[in-house]
Structure formats: structure tokens, C-alpha cells
C-alpha positions in Angstrom: -5.3 -22.3 -15.8 -5.7 -24.4 -12.7 -6.4 -23.1 -9.2 -2.7 -23.4 -8.1 -1.9 -20.7 -10.7 -4.8 -18.5 -10.0 -4.3 -18.4 -6.2 -1.0 -16.5 -6.1 -2.3 -14.2 -8.8 -5.4 -13.4 -6.7 -3.2 -12.7 -3.6 -1.1 -10.3 -5.6 -4.2 -8.4 -6.8 -5.6 -8.2 -3.3 -2.3 -7.0 -1.8 -2.2 -4.3 -4.4 -5.5 -2.8 -3.3 -4.4 -1.8 0.2 -3.2 1.6 1.3 0.6 2.0 1.0 2.2 2.3 4.5 3.9 5.6 3.5 0.7 7.5 2.7 -0.8 10.2 4.9 -4.3 9.0 5.9 -7.2 10.7 7.8 -8.0 9.0 11.1 -11.0 11.1 12.1 -12.2 14.6 11.3 -9.2 16.9 11.2 -6.7 14.3 12.5 -4.2 12.8 10.1 -1.7 9.9 10.5 1.7 9.7 8.9 4.5 7.2 9.3 7.1 9.7 10.3 7.3 13.3 11.6 9.2 14.3 8.5 6.4 13.0 6.3 3.8 14.8 8.3 5.8 18.1 8.2 6.2 17.8 4.5 2.5 17.2 4.0 1.6 20.3 5.9 4.4 22.4 4.2 2.9 21.5 0.8 -0.3 23.1 2.0 1.4 26.2 3.5 0.4 25.1 7.0 2.1 24.2 10.2 1.9 20.7 11.8 0.5 20.3 15.3 1.6 17.1 16.9 -1.0 15.0 18.7 1.2 12.1 19.6 1.8 8.6 18.5 -0.8 6.7 16.4 -2.5 3.6 17.9 -0.2 0.5 18.2 2.8 2.9 17.5 2.0 2.9 13.8 3.2 6.4 13.0 2.2 9.9 14.4 -1.0 11.7 14.7 -1.1 15.4 13.6 -3.2 18.3 12.4 -2.3 21.0 9.8 -3.3 24.5 10.8 
């Protein structure tokens, strides 16, 4: 294989290692980020907890919330 074949393959591998955009992630201790309010609510419901909205995530990339 030459480098022209390996380069696109390497980019696909690297792109697959990132966090999916629809995943709930922890921002800091006790604070989570989700893409939508519905996703955050479903996340807390699955844990038999209630979401507490903290506002929009930085750069408008979803919502910040806590489950309590």
C-alpha cells in the first residue's frame, strides 16, 4: 500500500475515536452536558432522578444539567 491509500484510512480511524455528539458527557463534578433537553431528561429518568437545568453549554453546544 502506498501513502495515498493509508492516509484516508488513518483519518477514518482517528474520526472513529472521538465522542459521539449525541452522548451525555460529564463537564465537571456533578455537571453533565447533553445535546438536547429531551436527551438530558431521558438520562435522568433512566436513573430515577429529576433533571435540574443549569443553562446552555459553552458555545451553545447543548445543555448543562444535573440529576438529583
